[in-house]
ZADO-1210 file (C-alpha; in nm, 4 decimals, padded with zeros to 6 digits):
<atoms>
<atom x="-01.1894" y="-00.3208" z="-00.5604" code="MET" pos="1"/>
<atom x="-01.2378" y="-00.6519" z="-00.3838" code="PHE" pos="2"/>
<atom x="-01.5642" y="-00.6413" z="-00.1934" code="VAL" pos="3"/>
<atom x="-01.7392" y="-00.9645" z="-00.0893" code="PRO" pos="4"/>
<atom x="-02.0775" y="-01.0032" z="-00.2407" code="CYS" pos="5"/>
<atom x="-02.3413" y="-00.7697" z="-00.0693" code="HIS" pos="6"/>
<atom x="-02.0880" y="-00.6511" z="00.1860" code="ALA" pos="7"/>
<atom x="-02.1476" y="-00.2777" z="00.1018" code="LEU" pos="8"/>
<atom x="-02.4108" y="-00.0717" z="-00.0688" code="ALA" pos="9"/>
<atom x="-02.3750" y="00.2788" z="-00.2003" code="VAL" pos="10"/>
<atom x="-02.6552" y="00.5314" z="-00.1614" code="THR" pos="11"/>
<atom x="-02.7543" y="00.8014" z="-00.4097" code="ALA" pos="12"/>
<atom x="-02.5649" y="01.0584" z="-00.1927" code="ALA" pos="13"/>
<atom x="-02.2390" y="00.8635" z="-00.2367" code="GLY" pos="14"/>
<atom x="-02.2301" y="00.7237" z="00.1231" code="LYS" pos="15"/>
<atom x="-02.1943" y="00.3524" z="00.1876" code="TYR" pos="16"/>
<atom x="-02.4195" y="00.1247" z="00.3829" code="ILE" pos="17"/>
<atom x="-02.2697" y="-00.1842" z="00.5566" code="VAL" pos="18"/>
<atom x="-02.4698" y="-00.4909" z="00.4594" code="LYS" pos="19"/>
<atom x="-02.2259" y="-00.7507" z="00.5929" code="ASN" pos="20"/>
<atom x="-02.0772" y="-00.6554" z="00.9289" code="TYR" pos="21"/>
<atom x="-01.8633" y="-00.9688" z="00.9461" code="PHE" pos="22"/>
<atom x="-01.6589" y="-00.8620" z="00.6417" code="TYR" pos="23"/>
<atom x="-01.6645" y="-00.5031" z="00.7466" code="TYR" pos="24"/>
<atom x="-01.5141" y="-00.5476" z="01.0938" code="TYR" pos="25"/>
<atom x="-01.2835" y="-00.8367" z="00.9729" code="LEU" pos="26"/>
<atom x="-01.1231" y="-00.6155" z="00.7148" code="PHE" pos="27"/>
<atom x="-01.1272" y="-00.2949" z="00.9156" code="LYS" pos="28"/>
<atom x="-00.9414" y="-00.4826" z="01.1902" code="PHE" pos="29"/>
<atom x="-00.7092" y="-00.6414" z="00.9348" code="SER" pos="30"/>
<atom x="-00.6264" y="-00.2928" z="00.7973" code="ALA" pos="31"/>
<atom x="-00.5350" y="-00.1810" z="01.1516" code="ALA" pos="32"/>
<atom x="-00.2730" y="-00.4502" z="01.1635" code="LEU" pos="33"/>
<atom x="-00.0666" y="-00.2413" z="00.9178" code="GLY" pos="34"/>
<atom x="-00.0929" y="00.0795" z="01.1127" code="GLU" pos="35"/>
<atom x="00.0862" y="00.2500" z="01.4047" code="GLU" pos="36"/>
<atom x="-00.1533" y="00.0934" z="01.6605" code="ILE" pos="37"/>
<atom x="-00.0237" y="-00.2434" z="01.5691" code="PHE" pos="38"/>
<atom x="00.3471" y="-00.1462" z="01.5453" code="TYR" pos="39"/>
<atom x="00.3462" y="00.0233" z="01.8860" code="ILE" pos="40"/>
<atom x="00.1947" y="-00.2784" z="02.0510" code="THR" pos="41"/>
<atom x="00.3165" y="-00.5955" z="01.8765" code="PHE" pos="42"/>
<atom x="00.6789" y="-00.5009" z="01.8270" code="LEU" pos="43"/>
<atom x="00.7339" y="-00.4012" z="02.1852" code="PRO" pos="44"/>
<atom x="00.5364" y="-00.7129" z="02.2973" code="PHE" pos="45"/>
<atom x="00.7839" y="-00.9387" z="02.1180" code="THR" pos="46"/>
<atom x="01.0751" y="-00.7516" z="02.2859" code="TYR" pos="47"/>
<atom x="00.9271" y="-00.7712" z="02.6389" code="TRP" pos="48"/>
<atom x="00.7855" y="-01.1192" z="02.6317" code="ASN" pos="49"/>
<atom x="00.9309" y="-01.3387" z="02.3486" code="ILE" pos="50"/>
<atom x="01.2863" y="-01.2835" z="02.2480" code="ASP" pos="51"/>
<atom x="01.5122" y="-00.9797" z="02.2021" code="HIS" pos="52"/>
<atom x="01.6891" y="-01.1262" z="01.8970" code="SER" pos="53"/>
<atom x="01.3527" y="-01.1863" z="01.7272" code="VAL" pos="54"/>
<atom x="01.2357" y="-00.8401" z="01.8042" code="SER" pos="55"/>
<atom x="01.5659" y="-00.6857" z="01.6735" code="ARG" pos="56"/>
<atom x="01.5358" y="-00.8658" z="01.3413" code="ARG" pos="57"/>
<atom x="01.1717" y="-00.7678" z="01.2897" code="MET" pos="58"/>
<atom x="01.2338" y="-00.4020" z="01.3669" code="ILE" pos="59"/>
<atom x="01.5356" y="-00.3792" z="01.1268" code="ILE" pos="60"/>
<atom x="01.3554" y="-00.5506" z="00.8493" code="VAL" pos="61"/>
<atom x="01.0319" y="-00.3456" z="00.9061" code="TRP" pos="62"/>
<atom x="01.2110" y="-00.0148" z="00.8940" code="SER" pos="63"/>
<atom x="01.4099" y="-00.0923" z="00.5790" code="ILE" pos="64"/>
<atom x="01.1019" y="-00.2379" z="00.3992" code="VAL" pos="65"/>
<atom x="00.8792" y="00.0509" z="00.4996" code="MET" pos="66"/>
<atom x="01.1358" y="00.3214" z="00.4008" code="TYR" pos="67"/>
<atom x="01.1764" y="00.1639" z="00.0500" code="ILE" pos="68"/>
<atom x="00.8008" y="00.1337" z="00.0208" code="GLY" pos="69"/>
<atom x="00.7192" y="00.4815" z="00.1180" code="GLN" pos="70"/>
<atom x="00.9900" y="00.6345" z="-00.1088" code="VAL" pos="71"/>
<atom x="00.8774" y="00.4133" z="-00.3940" code="SER" pos="72"/>
<atom x="00.5239" y="00.5600" z="-00.3659" code="LYS" pos="73"/>
<atom x="00.6437" y="00.9191" z="-00.4091" code="ASP" pos="74"/>
<atom x="00.8857" y="00.8280" z="-00.6892" code="ILE" pos="75"/>
<atom x="00.6407" y="00.6218" z="-00.8911" code="LEU" pos="76"/>
<atom x="00.3416" y="00.8563" z="-00.8137" code="LYS" pos="77"/>
<atom x="00.0787" y="00.5958" z="-00.9128" code="TRP" pos="78"/>
<atom x="-00.2694" y="00.7222" z="-00.8101" code="PRO" pos="79"/>
<atom x="-00.4985" y="00.5350" z="-00.5803" code="ARG" pos="80"/>
<atom x="-00.8264" y="00.3916" z="-00.7121" code="PRO" pos="81"/>
<atom x="-01.0841" y="00.6423" z="-00.8240" code="LEU" pos="82"/>
<atom x="-01.3892" y="00.6903" z="-00.6050" code="SER" pos="83"/>
<atom x="-01.6396" y="00.6376" z="-00.7654" code="PRO" pos="84"/>
<atom x="-01.6497" y="00.3599" z="-00.8700" code="PRO" pos="85"/>
<atom x="-01.4760" y="00.2265" z="-00.5615" code="VAL" pos="86"/>
<atom x="-01.5950" y="00.2930" z="-00.2119" code="VAL" pos="87"/>
<atom x="-01.3226" y="00.4380" z="00.0155" code="LYS" pos="88"/>
<atom x="-01.3612" y="00.3559" z="00.3781" code="LEU" pos="89"/>
<atom x="-01.0495" y="00.5480" z="00.4865" code="GLU" pos="90"/>
<atom x="-00.9459" y="00.9110" z="00.4297" code="MET" pos="91"/>
<atom x="-00.6243" y="00.9704" z="00.6150" code="ARG" pos="92"/>
<atom x="-00.3960" y="00.8011" z="00.3558" code="THR" pos="93"/>
<atom x="-00.5997" y="00.9149" z="00.0599" code="ASN" pos="94"/>
<atom x="-00.3484" y="01.1879" z="-00.0150" code="ALA" pos="95"/>
<atom x="-00.0736" y="00.9305" z="-00.0598" code="GLU" pos="96"/>
<atom x="00.0027" y="00.7585" z="-00.3795" code="TYR" pos="97"/>
<atom x="-00.0909" y="00.3900" z="-00.4229" code="GLY" pos="98"/>
<atom x="00.1948" y="00.1790" z="-00.5575" code="MET" pos="99"/>
<atom x="00.3210" y="-00.0164" z="-00.3720" code="PRO" pos="100"/>
<atom x="00.0912" y="-00.0899" z="-00.0814" code="SER" pos="101"/>
<atom x="00.2982" y="-00.0285" z="00.2332" code="THR" pos="102"/>
<atom x="00.0358" y="-00.2176" z="00.4364" code="HIS" pos="103"/>
<atom x="00.1052" y="-00.5210" z="00.2202" code="ALA" pos="104"/>
<atom x="00.4747" y="-00.4688" z="00.2523" code="MET" pos="105"/>
<atom x="00.4679" y="-00.4255" z="00.6323" code="ALA" pos="106"/>
<atom x="00.2414" y="-00.7259" z="00.6847" code="ALA" pos="107"/>
<atom x="00.4533" y="-00.9479" z="00.4695" code="THR" pos="108"/>
<atom x="00.7794" y="-00.8250" z="00.6244" code="ALA" pos="109"/>
<atom x="00.6609" y="-00.8617" z="00.9933" code="ILE" pos="110"/>
<atom x="00.4777" y="-01.1851" z="00.9633" code="SER" pos="111"/>
<atom x="00.7366" y="-01.3723" z="00.7643" code="PHE" pos="112"/>
<atom x="01.0367" y="-01.2248" z="00.9485" code="SER" pos="113"/>
<atom x="00.8797" y="-01.3323" z="01.2737" code="PHE" pos="114"/>
<atom x="00.8183" y="-01.6832" z="01.1316" code="PHE" pos="115"/>
<atom x="01.1783" y="-01.7058" z="01.0041" code="ILE" pos="116"/>
<atom x="01.3308" y="-01.5730" z="01.3197" code="ALA" pos="117"/>
<atom x="01.1409" y="-01.8106" z="01.5529" code="THR" pos="118"/>
<atom x="01.1146" y="-02.1329" z="01.3470" code="MET" pos="119"/>
<atom x="01.4549" y="-02.2599" z="01.4725" code="ASN" pos="120"/>
<atom x="01.4212" y="-02.1269" z="01.8284" code="GLN" pos="121"/>
<atom x="01.0839" y="-02.2436" z="01.9318" code="TYR" pos="122"/>
<atom x="00.9079" y="-02.5804" z="01.9020" code="LYS" pos="123"/>
<atom x="00.6022" y="-02.5447" z="01.6842" code="TYR" pos="124"/>
<atom x="00.4990" y="-02.7139" z="01.3566" code="PRO" pos="125"/>
<atom x="00.6657" y="-02.5518" z="01.0548" code="PHE" pos="126"/>
<atom x="00.3330" y="-02.5758" z="00.8569" code="GLU" pos="127"/>
<atom x="00.1441" y="-02.3946" z="01.1377" code="LEU" pos="128"/>
<atom x="00.3928" y="-02.1056" z="01.1423" code="GLY" pos="129"/>
<atom x="00.3959" y="-02.0688" z="00.7645" code="LEU" pos="130"/>
<atom x="00.0167" y="-02.0811" z="00.7505" code="ALA" pos="131"/>
<atom x="-00.0130" y="-01.8196" z="01.0269" code="ALA" pos="132"/>
<atom x="00.2255" y="-01.5886" z="00.8447" code="ALA" pos="133"/>
<atom x="00.0391" y="-01.6445" z="00.5189" code="PHE" pos="134"/>
<atom x="-00.3010" y="-01.5781" z="00.6729" code="VAL" pos="135"/>
<atom x="-00.1851" y="-01.2609" z="00.8531" code="PHE" pos="136"/>
<atom x="-00.0374" y="-01.1045" z="00.5399" code="SER" pos="137"/>
<atom x="-00.3282" y="-01.2120" z="00.3224" code="THR" pos="138"/>
<atom x="-00.5880" y="-01.0578" z="00.5540" code="LEU" pos="139"/>
<atom x="-00.4003" y="-00.7254" z="00.5552" code="VAL" pos="140"/>
<atom x="-00.3661" y="-00.7391" z="00.1779" code="CYS" pos="141"/>
<atom x="-00.7293" y="-00.8116" z="00.1296" code="LEU" pos="142"/>
<atom x="-00.8219" y="-00.5290" z="00.3678" code="SER" pos="143"/>
<atom x="-00.6543" y="-00.2785" z="00.1445" code="ARG" pos="144"/>
<atom x="-00.8800" y="-00.3915" z="-00.1451" code="LEU" pos="145"/>
<atom x="-01.1909" y="-00.4012" z="00.0710" code="TYR" pos="146"/>
<atom x="-01.1394" y="-00.0420" z="00.2009" code="THR" pos="147"/>
<atom x="-01.0888" y="00.0844" z="-00.1515" code="GLY" pos="148"/>
<atom x="-00.7355" y="00.2186" z="-00.0825" code="MET" pos="149"/>
<atom x="-00.5403" y="00.0025" z="-00.3305" code="HIS" pos="150"/>
<atom x="-00.5690" y="-00.1834" z="-00.6530" code="THR" pos="151"/>
<atom x="-00.4851" y="-00.5542" z="-00.6919" code="VAL" pos="152"/>
<atom x="-00.1566" y="-00.4582" z="-00.8581" code="LEU" pos="153"/>
<atom x="-00.0604" y="-00.2252" z="-00.5691" code="ASP" pos="154"/>
<atom x="-00.1073" y="-00.5023" z="-00.3143" code="VAL" pos="155"/>
<atom x="00.0679" y="-00.7776" z="-00.5242" code="ILE" pos="156"/>
<atom x="00.3514" y="-00.5302" z="-00.5906" code="GLY" pos="157"/>
<atom x="00.3925" y="-00.4503" z="-00.2257" code="GLY" pos="158"/>
<atom x="00.3972" y="-00.8128" z="-00.1123" code="ALA" pos="159"/>
<atom x="00.6379" y="-00.9129" z="-00.3835" code="LEU" pos="160"/>
<atom x="00.8846" y="-00.6230" z="-00.3076" code="ILE" pos="161"/>
<atom x="00.8712" y="-00.7098" z="00.0624" code="SER" pos="162"/>
<atom x="00.9321" y="-01.0787" z="-00.0142" code="ALA" pos="163"/>
<atom x="01.2275" y="-00.9982" z="-00.2321" code="MET" pos="164"/>
<atom x="01.3791" y="-00.7642" z="00.0262" code="LEU" pos="165"/>
<atom x="01.3355" y="-01.0459" z="00.2961" code="LEU" pos="166"/>
<atom x="01.5229" y="-01.2832" z="00.0609" code="VAL" pos="167"/>
<atom x="01.8049" y="-01.0266" z="00.0205" code="LEU" pos="168"/>
<atom x="01.8274" y="-00.9311" z="00.3913" code="LEU" pos="169"/>
<atom x="01.8111" y="-01.2830" z="00.5375" code="TYR" pos="170"/>
<atom x="02.1698" y="-01.3848" z="00.4660" code="PRO" pos="171"/>
<atom x="02.2942" y="-01.0680" z="00.6339" code="ALA" pos="172"/>
<atom x="02.0731" y="-01.0963" z="00.9459" code="TRP" pos="173"/>
<atom x="02.3385" y="-01.2206" z="01.1825" code="ASP" pos="174"/>
<atom x="02.6021" y="-00.9815" z="01.0556" code="THR" pos="175"/>
<atom x="02.3733" y="-00.6831" z="01.0838" code="ILE" pos="176"/>
<atom x="02.2686" y="-00.7878" z="01.4303" code="ASP" pos="177"/>
<atom x="02.6261" y="-00.8345" z="01.5463" code="HIS" pos="178"/>
<atom x="02.7173" y="-00.4846" z="01.4219" code="LEU" pos="179"/>
<atom x="02.4154" y="-00.3296" z="01.5888" code="LEU" pos="180"/>
<atom x="02.5151" y="-00.4788" z="01.9217" code="LEU" pos="181"/>
<atom x="02.8894" y="-00.4384" z="01.9112" code="THR" pos="182"/>
<atom x="03.0000" y="-00.1575" z="01.6807" code="SER" pos="183"/>
<atom x="03.1096" y="00.1569" z="01.8672" code="PRO" pos="184"/>
<atom x="02.9645" y="00.3572" z="01.5709" code="PHE" pos="185"/>
<atom x="02.6185" y="00.2076" z="01.5997" code="CYS" pos="186"/>
<atom x="02.4566" y="00.4893" z="01.8033" code="PRO" pos="187"/>
<atom x="02.5858" y="00.7650" z="01.5731" code="LEU" pos="188"/>
<atom x="02.5077" y="00.5804" z="01.2536" code="VAL" pos="189"/>
<atom x="02.1575" y="00.4805" z="01.3855" code="SER" pos="190"/>
<atom x="02.0701" y="00.8505" z="01.4418" code="ILE" pos="191"/>
<atom x="02.2526" y="01.0306" z="01.1597" code="VAL" pos="192"/>
<atom x="02.1598" y="00.8008" z="00.8663" code="VAL" pos="193"/>
<atom x="01.7834" y="00.7980" z="00.9390" code="PRO" pos="194"/>
<atom x="01.7855" y="01.1762" z="01.0008" code="LEU" pos="195"/>
<atom x="01.9562" y="01.2355" z="00.6677" code="PHE" pos="196"/>
<atom x="01.7085" y="01.0117" z="00.4848" code="LEU" pos="197"/>
<atom x="01.4202" y="01.1952" z="00.6489" code="CYS" pos="198"/>
<atom x="01.5462" y="01.5437" z="00.5558" code="TYR" pos="199"/>
<atom x="01.6105" y="01.4306" z="00.1992" code="ASN" pos="200"/>
<atom x="01.2848" y="01.2574" z="00.1442" code="TYR" pos="201"/>
<atom x="01.1503" y="01.3033" z="-00.2107" code="PRO" pos="202"/>
<atom x="00.9677" y="01.6309" z="-00.2409" code="LYS" pos="203"/>
<atom x="00.6049" y="01.6517" z="-00.3673" code="LEU" pos="204"/>
<atom x="00.3986" y="01.9302" z="-00.5137" code="ASP" pos="205"/>
<atom x="00.1488" y="01.8991" z="-00.2222" code="TYR" pos="206"/>
<atom x="00.1554" y="01.7721" z="00.1325" code="TYR" pos="207"/>
<atom x="00.1392" y="01.3983" z="00.1888" code="SER" pos="208"/>
<atom x="00.1649" y="01.2073" z="00.5147" code="PRO" pos="209"/>
<atom x="00.4250" y="00.9724" z="00.3692" code="THR" pos="210"/>
<atom x="00.7242" y="01.1836" z="00.4836" code="ARG" pos="211"/>
<atom x="00.5824" y="01.2071" z="00.8388" code="GLY" pos="212"/>
<atom x="00.4980" y="00.8370" z="00.8525" code="ASP" pos="213"/>
<atom x="00.8507" y="00.7524" z="00.7252" code="THR" pos="214"/>
<atom x="01.0052" y="00.9742" z="00.9887" code="THR" pos="215"/>
<atom x="00.7956" y="00.8057" z="01.2545" code="THR" pos="216"/>
<atom x="00.9153" y="00.4651" z="01.1439" code="ILE" pos="217"/>
<atom x="01.2825" y="00.5497" z="01.1124" code="LEU" pos="218"/>
<atom x="01.2722" y="00.7471" z="01.4380" code="GLY" pos="219"/>
<atom x="01.1284" y="00.4520" z="01.6281" code="ALA" pos="220"/>
<atom x="01.3797" y="00.2159" z="01.4734" code="ALA" pos="221"/>
<atom x="01.6688" y="00.4583" z="01.5477" code="ALA" pos="222"/>
<atom x="01.5730" y="00.4808" z="01.9187" code="GLY" pos="223"/>
<atom x="01.5218" y="00.1077" z="01.9456" code="ALA" pos="224"/>
<atom x="01.8609" y="00.0425" z="01.7744" code="THR" pos="225"/>
<atom x="02.0431" y="00.2675" z="02.0243" code="VAL" pos="226"/>
<atom x="01.8619" y="00.0826" z="02.2912" code="GLY" pos="227"/>
<atom x="01.9741" y="-00.2568" z="02.1587" code="PHE" pos="228"/>
<atom x="02.3347" y="-00.1342" z="02.1576" code="TRP" pos="229"/>
<atom x="02.3168" y="00.0190" z="02.5026" code="LEU" pos="230"/>
<atom x="02.1587" y="-00.2939" z="02.6521" code="ASN" pos="231"/>
<atom x="02.4352" y="-00.5137" z="02.5022" code="ASN" pos="232"/>
<atom x="02.7126" y="-00.2885" z="02.6342" code="GLN" pos="233"/>
<atom x="02.5761" y="-00.2925" z="02.9864" code="TYR" pos="234"/>
<atom x="02.4412" y="-00.6445" z="02.9821" code="ALA" pos="235"/>
<atom x="02.0852" y="-00.5464" z="03.0570" code="ALA" pos="236"/>
<atom x="01.8558" y="-00.8275" z="03.1687" code="PRO" pos="237"/>
<atom x="01.6667" y="-00.9919" z="02.8907" code="ALA" pos="238"/>
<atom x="01.3465" y="-01.1937" z="02.8943" code="HIS" pos="239"/>
<atom x="01.4214" y="-01.5008" z="02.6736" code="THR" pos="240"/>
<atom x="01.0644" y="-01.6094" z="02.6308" code="GLY" pos="241"/>
<atom x="01.1154" y="-01.9611" z="02.7733" code="THR" pos="242"/>
<atom x="00.7832" y="-01.9383" z="02.9563" code="SER" pos="243"/>
<atom x="00.5921" y="-01.8515" z="02.6401" code="ALA" pos="244"/>
<atom x="00.7104" y="-02.1147" z="02.3957" code="GLN" pos="245"/>
<atom x="00.4497" y="-02.2126" z="02.1448" code="PRO" pos="246"/>
<atom x="00.3203" y="-02.5649" z="02.1902" code="GLY" pos="247"/>
<atom x="00.3497" y="-02.5640" z="02.5666" code="LEU" pos="248"/>
<atom x="00.0589" y="-02.4841" z="02.8064" code="PRO" pos="249"/>
<atom x="00.1094" y="-02.1534" z="02.9724" code="LEU" pos="250"/>
<atom x="00.0731" y="-02.1515" z="03.3458" code="ALA" pos="251"/>
<atom x="-00.1651" y="-01.8895" z="03.4831" code="SER" pos="252"/>
<atom x="00.1204" y="-01.7132" z="03.6606" code="SER" pos="253"/>
<atom x="00.3122" y="-01.6857" z="03.3339" code="ALA" pos="254"/>
<atom x="00.0121" y="-01.5309" z="03.1613" code="VAL" pos="255"/>
<atom x="-00.0210" y="-01.2741" z="03.4418" code="VAL" pos="256"/>
<atom x="00.3470" y="-01.1802" z="03.4082" code="PHE" pos="257"/>
<atom x="00.3148" y="-01.1490" z="03.0275" code="VAL" pos="258"/>
<atom x="00.0099" y="-00.9181" z="03.0578" code="LEU" pos="259"/>
<atom x="00.1705" y="-00.7185" z="03.3397" code="ALA" pos="260"/>
<atom x="00.4807" y="-00.6619" z="03.1375" code="ARG" pos="261"/>
<atom x="00.2752" y="-00.5621" z="02.8336" code="PHE" pos="262"/>
<atom x="00.0335" y="-00.3210" z="02.9931" code="PHE" pos="263"/>
<atom x="00.2984" y="-00.1595" z="03.2193" code="THR" pos="264"/>
<atom x="00.5245" y="-00.1186" z="02.9106" code="GLY" pos="265"/>
<atom x="00.2542" y="00.0266" z="02.6890" code="ILE" pos="266"/>
<atom x="00.1480" y="00.2811" z="02.9501" code="LEU" pos="267"/>
<atom x="00.5041" y="00.3927" z="02.9915" code="VAL" pos="268"/>
<atom x="00.5596" y="00.4116" z="02.6062" code="VAL" pos="269"/>
<atom x="00.2427" y="00.6167" z="02.5544" code="LEU" pos="270"/>
<atom x="00.3367" y="00.8542" z="02.8448" code="LEU" pos="271"/>
<atom x="00.6881" y="00.8957" z="02.6966" code="ALA" pos="272"/>
<atom x="00.5356" y="00.9753" z="02.3542" code="ARG" pos="273"/>
<atom x="00.3009" y="01.2330" z="02.4905" code="TRP" pos="274"/>
<atom x="00.5602" y="01.4008" z="02.7126" code="LEU" pos="275"/>
<atom x="00.8254" y="01.4101" z="02.4336" code="THR" pos="276"/>
<atom x="00.5859" y="01.5314" z="02.1665" code="LYS" pos="277"/>
<atom x="00.4612" y="01.8124" z="02.3901" code="SER" pos="278"/>
<atom x="00.8088" y="01.9185" z="02.4784" code="ALA" pos="279"/>
<atom x="00.9457" y="01.9083" z="02.1269" code="VAL" pos="280"/>
<atom x="00.6470" y="02.0899" z="01.9765" code="LEU" pos="281"/>
<atom x="00.6802" y="02.3595" z="02.2471" code="ALA" pos="282"/>
<atom x="01.0492" y="02.4111" z="02.1617" code="VAL" pos="283"/>
<atom x="00.9864" y="02.4216" z="01.7861" code="LEU" pos="284"/>
<atom x="00.6839" y="02.6442" z="01.8324" code="GLY" pos="285"/>
<atom x="00.9056" y="02.8933" z="02.0166" code="HIS" pos="286"/>
<atom x="01.1750" y="02.8603" z="01.7587" code="ARG" pos="287"/>
<atom x="00.9546" y="02.9046" z="01.4552" code="TYR" pos="288"/>
<atom x="00.6866" y="03.1182" z="01.6021" code="GLN" pos="289"/>
<atom x="00.3720" y="02.9099" z="01.5625" code="PHE" pos="290"/>
<atom x="00.0948" y="02.7846" z="01.8048" code="PRO" pos="291"/>
<atom x="00.0955" y="02.4176" z="01.8837" code="ARG" pos="292"/>
<atom x="-00.2455" y="02.3699" z="01.7192" code="GLY" pos="293"/>
<atom x="-00.1202" y="02.5080" z="01.3826" code="ASP" pos="294"/>
<atom x="-00.1464" y="02.1967" z="01.1675" code="LEU" pos="295"/>
<atom x="-00.0007" y="02.3670" z="00.8582" code="GLN" pos="296"/>
<atom x="00.3089" y="02.4755" z="01.0525" code="ALA" pos="297"/>
<atom x="00.3514" y="02.1238" z="01.1827" code="ARG" pos="298"/>
<atom x="00.3620" y="01.9918" z="00.8270" code="ARG" pos="299"/>
<atom x="00.6662" y="02.2030" z="00.7343" code="ARG" pos="300"/>
<atom x="00.9909" y="02.0108" z="00.6811" code="LEU" pos="301"/>
<atom x="01.1804" y="02.1954" z="00.9512" code="GLU" pos="302"/>
<atom x="00.9074" y="02.1165" z="01.2028" code="VAL" pos="303"/>
<atom x="00.7672" y="01.7785" z="01.0994" code="GLU" pos="304"/>
<atom x="01.0907" y="01.5880" z="01.0700" code="VAL" pos="305"/>
<atom x="01.2460" y="01.6861" z="01.4106" code="PRO" pos="306"/>
<atom x="00.9273" y="01.6639" z="01.6108" code="TYR" pos="307"/>
<atom x="00.8330" y="01.3230" z="01.4730" code="LYS" pos="308"/>
<atom x="01.1816" y="01.1851" z="01.4733" code="PHE" pos="309"/>
<atom x="01.2711" y="01.2899" z="01.8259" code="VAL" pos="310"/>
<atom x="00.9305" y="01.1772" z="01.9586" code="THR" pos="311"/>
<atom x="00.9494" y="00.8318" z="01.8094" code="TYR" pos="312"/>
<atom x="01.3129" y="00.7904" z="01.8849" code="CYS" pos="313"/>
<atom x="01.2187" y="00.8458" z="02.2405" code="CYS" pos="314"/>
<atom x="00.9464" y="00.5897" z="02.2033" code="VAL" pos="315"/>
<atom x="01.1871" y="00.3271" z="02.0636" code="GLY" pos="316"/>
<atom x="01.4459" y="00.3993" z="02.3377" code="PHE" pos="317"/>
<atom x="01.1884" y="00.3874" z="02.6123" code="THR" pos="318"/>
<atom x="01.0523" y="00.0469" z="02.4872" code="ALA" pos="319"/>
<atom x="01.3967" y="-00.1118" z="02.4661" code="THR" pos="320"/>
<atom x="01.5752" y="00.0384" z="02.7662" code="VAL" pos="321"/>
<atom x="01.3567" y="00.2119" z="03.0167" code="LEU" pos="322"/>
<atom x="01.0583" y="-00.0243" z="03.0168" code="VAL" pos="323"/>
<atom x="01.2849" y="-00.3430" z="03.0772" code="PRO" pos="324"/>
<atom x="01.4486" y="-00.1607" z="03.3635" code="LEU" pos="325"/>
<atom x="01.1067" y="-00.0833" z="03.5099" code="LEU" pos="326"/>
<atom x="01.0061" y="-00.4486" z="03.4641" code="HIS" pos="327"/>
<atom x="01.3169" y="-00.5567" z="03.6575" code="GLN" pos="328"/>
<atom x="01.2431" y="-00.3015" z="03.9326" code="LEU" pos="329"/>
<atom x="00.8871" y="-00.4296" z="03.9666" code="LEU" pos="330"/>
<atom x="01.0006" y="-00.7928" z="03.9630" code="GLY" pos="331"/>
<atom x="00.8277" y="-00.8692" z="03.6261" code="LEU" pos="332"/>
<atom x="01.1375" y="-01.0176" z="03.4530" code="MET" pos="333"/>
</atoms>
């Protein structure tokens, strides 16, 4: 495990003591950049405040890369680093296999797809954009070593797989984007294909959060994709990001509008997630006769897939359709 010198110390009881809080918080924060809290904030932020086309490309690349990464883990079944000797600072994903690191895959995919999608649309130094993408992905990769969740091979493998997928997908970006916006079959395909993949996810001998996480990602992408198509069919208003071009000083009023769009949108998205999750779990609980707090029941295939898919499909749809409409209603466009 990569741990900067004197960053952590392990007691006789097996617990760790933080000796360098700079590294500790830096890499704990960096690890969060590959988790749901980042996805549910940064991806909508780009849609509401930067450019719809950039957001569409990132979401499609992110969902494809993450699905391949999650499935690869459960096919390869490479274990995570043993503890001891490493010190593990996270427990939620400990039940998952290690190779490849999906944090490394997501960070590489999001940072470099954002860089590629914006470098010809906005005026900023090419070297600055490339360096930012590299630093972002490197910090997330190093955080997985620091937290003891992956080996060096896991991280390198994840970053290389993601880079390879980016190279393969880039020539088809415009074609895929055109089909998503114009094909009459887009809404049907966007729902049916991800649902099929979720229900046919590789089976394991024990429960792992990978199927649930994959369903969350594909559900959010499905809802967002339907929203993209619907917005294009009805010519929904789009924020083009002209007021937020890198390299130009932002007026105070523009900053206020950016923040207002973001916080208003996040509140609506979180409310939609809570309401949808509550409603879907209530329906499924009645159908399969289990109380809402029964964690074991919620891990069953017939419960986990529909409740997570519908919940996050609603999140994606809310972020791409309902929130922009609210922004327009409030005069925030």
